[in-house]
C-alpha positions in Angstrom: 0.0 0.0 0.0 1.3 3.4 -0.9 1.4 6.5 1.3 -1.5 8.0 -0.8 -3.6 4.9 -0.3 -2.9 4.7 3.4 -4.4 8.0 4.4 -7.9 7.1 3.3 -7.6 3.8 5.2 -6.7 5.7 8.4 -9.5 8.2 7.9 -12.0 5.4 7.2 -11.1 3.8 10.5 -11.7 7.0 12.3 -15.0 7.4 10.6 -15.9 4.0 12.1 -15.0 5.5 15.5 -17.4 8.4 14.9 -20.1 6.0 13.8 -19.7 4.1 17.0 -19.9 7.3 19.1 -16.3 6.9 20.2 -13.4 9.4 20.3 -9.7 8.8 20.0 -7.6 11.0 22.2 -4.3 11.9 20.4 -1.4 13.2 22.4 2.3 14.0 21.8 5.4 13.2 23.9 8.8 14.5 22.8 12.0 13.1 24.4 15.6 14.3 25.1 15.1 18.1 25.4 18.2 19.8 26.8 18.8 23.1 24.9 17.0 25.5 22.6 17.3 24.8 18.9 15.7 25.4 15.5 14.2 22.0 15.8 12.6 22.9 19.2 11.3 26.1 17.7 9.7 24.0 15.0 8.0 21.8 17.5 6.8 24.8 19.5 5.3 26.3 16.3 3.6 23.1 15.4 2.0 22.8 18.9 0.8 26.3 18.6 -0.6 25.9 15.1 -2.7 22.9 16.1 -3.2 23.9 19.8 -1.9 20.6 21.0 0.3 20.6 24.1 3.4 18.4 24.2 4.9 16.5 27.1 8.5 17.6 26.8 10.7 15.0 28.5 13.9 16.9 29.6 17.1 15.2 30.7 17.7 16.8 34.2 21.4 16.9 34.6 22.0 17.8 30.9 19.3 20.5 30.6 20.5 24.0 30.3 19.1 27.2 31.7 18.6 28.5 28.2 16.0 25.7 27.7 14.0 27.0 30.6 14.2 30.6 29.2 13.0 29.4 25.8 10.0 27.5 27.3 8.8 30.7 29.0 7.5 31.7 25.5 6.3 28.2 24.6 3.6 27.4 27.1 2.3 24.4 25.2 5.6 22.6 25.7 5.2 21.0 29.2 8.5 19.9 30.7 8.8 16.7 32.7 11.6 14.4 33.8 13.5 12.2 31.4 15.6 10.0 33.6 18.6 11.7 35.3 21.7 11.5 33.1 20.2 9.3 30.3 23.0 6.8 31.0 22.9 3.1 30.4 23.5 1.0 33.5 22.6 -2.4 31.9 25.5 -4.8 31.3 26.7 -5.7 27.9 24.3 -7.8 26.0 21.2 -6.5 27.7 18.8 -3.8 26.4 19.8 -0.3 27.5 18.3 0.9 30.7 19.0 3.7 33.2 16.4 2.4 35.7 16.6 -1.3 35.7 17.6 -3.0 38.9 21.3 -3.0 37.9 22.2 -0.8 40.9 21.0 -0.7 44.5 17.4 0.7 44.7 18.4 3.5 47.2 21.0 4.7 44.6 18.4 4.7 41.8 15.9 6.6 44.0 18.6 9.2 44.9 19.3 9.7 41.2 15.6 10.3 40.4 15.3 12.7 43.3 18.4 14.7 42.2 16.9 14.9 38.7 13.6 16.1 39.9 15.2 18.8 42.1 17.2 20.0 39.2 14.2 20.3 36.9 12.0 22.0 39.5 14.8 24.5 40.0 14.9 25.1 36.2 11.3 25.1 35.3 9.5 26.1 38.5 5.8 25.8 38.5 5.7 24.7 34.8 7.4 21.4 35.7 5.0 18.5 35.4 5.9 15.7 37.8 5.7 12.9 35.2 8.6 10.4 34.8 9.7 9.3 31.4 12.5 6.7 31.6 15.2 6.7 28.9 14.6 3.9 26.3 11.1 3.6 27.8 12.4 1.1 30.3 12.0 1.1 34.1 11.8 -1.9 36.5 8.3 -2.2 38.1 10.0 -2.0 41.5 11.4 1.4 40.6 8.1 2.5 39.1 6.4 1.7 42.4 8.6 4.2 44.2 7.6 7.1 42.0 4.4 8.2 43.9 6.4 8.5 47.1 8.8 10.8 45.3 6.0 13.1 44.3 5.4 11.9 40.7 1.8 11.8 39.5 2.5 10.1 36.2 4.7 7.7 34.3 5.0 7.3 30.5 6.8 4.5 28.6 6.0 2.7 25.4 3.1 0.5 24.5 2.7 -2.8 26.4 4.6 -1.5 29.4 2.6 -2.3 32.6 3.1 -1.7 36.3 3.9 -4.5 38.6 1.9 -5.7 41.6 3.1 -2.8 43.8 1.6 -0.3 41.3 2.8 3.2 40.6 1.7 6.5 39.4 -0.9 7.1 36.6 0.5 5.3 33.5 0.0 6.7 30.0 2.2 5.1 27.3 3.0 6.2 23.8 2.1 4.0 20.9 3.8 5.1 17.7 7.5 6.0 17.4 8.2 8.2 14.4 11.9 7.4 14.2 13.6 4.3 12.7 16.4 3.8 15.2 17.9 0.7 13.6 18.5 2.2 10.1 20.3 5.5 10.8 17.9 7.4 13.1 15.8 8.5 10.2 12.1 9.2 9.9 10.0 6.1 9.4 8.1 5.9 6.1 4.6 7.4 6.2 3.0 4.2 4.8 4.5 2.1 7.6 3.4 4.6 10.3 -0.1 4.9 8.9 -0.6 1.2 8.6 0.6 0.7 12.2 -1.6 3.5 13.5 -4.7 2.2 11.7 -4.2 -1.3 13.0 -3.7 -0.1 16.6 -6.8 2.2 16.4 -8.9 -0.6 15.0 -7.9 -2.9 17.9 -8.7 -0.2 20.4 -12.1 0.4 18.9 -13.1 -3.2 19.1 -11.8 -4.0 22.6 -14.4 -4.2 25.4 -12.2 -2.1 27.8 -11.7 1.6 28.5 -10.1 3.2 25.5 -6.5 4.4 26.2 -5.2 7.7 24.6 -3.0 7.2 21.5 0.4 8.7 21.9 2.9 9.8 19.3 6.6 9.5 20.4 8.7 12.3 19.0 12.4 13.2 19.3 12.7 16.7 17.8 16.6 16.6 17.7 16.4 13.6 15.3 13.5 14.7 13.1 14.3 14.9 9.4 12.1 16.2 6.6 10.2 13.0 6.4 9.3 13.1 10.1 8.3 16.7 10.1 6.2 16.3 7.0 4.4 13.3 8.3 3.7 14.8 11.7 2.4 18.1 10.1 0.3 16.2 7.6 -1.2 13.9 10.3 -2.2 16.7 12.6 -3.7 18.7 9.7 -5.7 15.8 8.5 -7.0 14.8 12.0 -7.6 18.3 13.3 -11.4 18.8 13.4 -12.2 15.1 12.7 -15.3 14.1 14.7 -13.6 11.1 16.2 -10.3 12.8 17.2 -9.6 14.9 20.3 -6.2 16.5 20.7 -5.2 16.0 24.4 -2.5 17.5 26.6 -0.5 16.0 29.4 -2.1 18.1 32.1 -5.4 16.4 31.4 -4.0 12.9 30.8 -2.1 12.9 34.1 -4.5 14.9 36.2 -2.1 17.8 36.6 -5.0 20.2 37.6 -5.6 18.2 40.7 -1.8 18.2 41.5 -1.6 21.9 41.0 -4.6 22.5 43.3 
């Protein structure tokens, strides 16, 4: 199926949502923010154009004061915590993880606390206490510590679940726009649309509460293919009867936190 043919298929699926009286909540998460850049400006402009807030996951001990200054004029970019140093602590041969149980739990907790303190100092009241682990990996035992550290939310990637000890409100992303295995380039629109349509169809037919659908962005790594797809997607879905653009404050109950 070509890109041109994939768009009508996605829109037809969303029409089925509308016919069923259902709405798909679409939201955006962008990872690895540390400094202002032209790419960040482009993300901010896109969020303003479509009035869609973005959960901006910032690496605490790499983030610069200039980023906080830039976000003062980009209120739709909502900063949260992306790990601490974005360092891999997993041994060779295992998937990368900063917050697996490869270190003593007290050391891990201390890292998270240090990261949160750093970001609160940078961003003040605009900091959203949501934790986004690098590589979307966190041991459930670490996740269960997050509410006690003041976090109201956790965001990983699809299929991640909390363990028996629970954790904060979990809202995962579902569609990664970057092809990390073939040069950190934008994935082809046809592949993205096919995957998104399949996921939405599964959501529509499941007899369970419908979860929001999250796009995973990395503005530093976006090429022309990625920006074009994201802009086109938001333009086509904006105003569709079955689609609601949703922000992180709503998803994670930030209004209650701020009260």
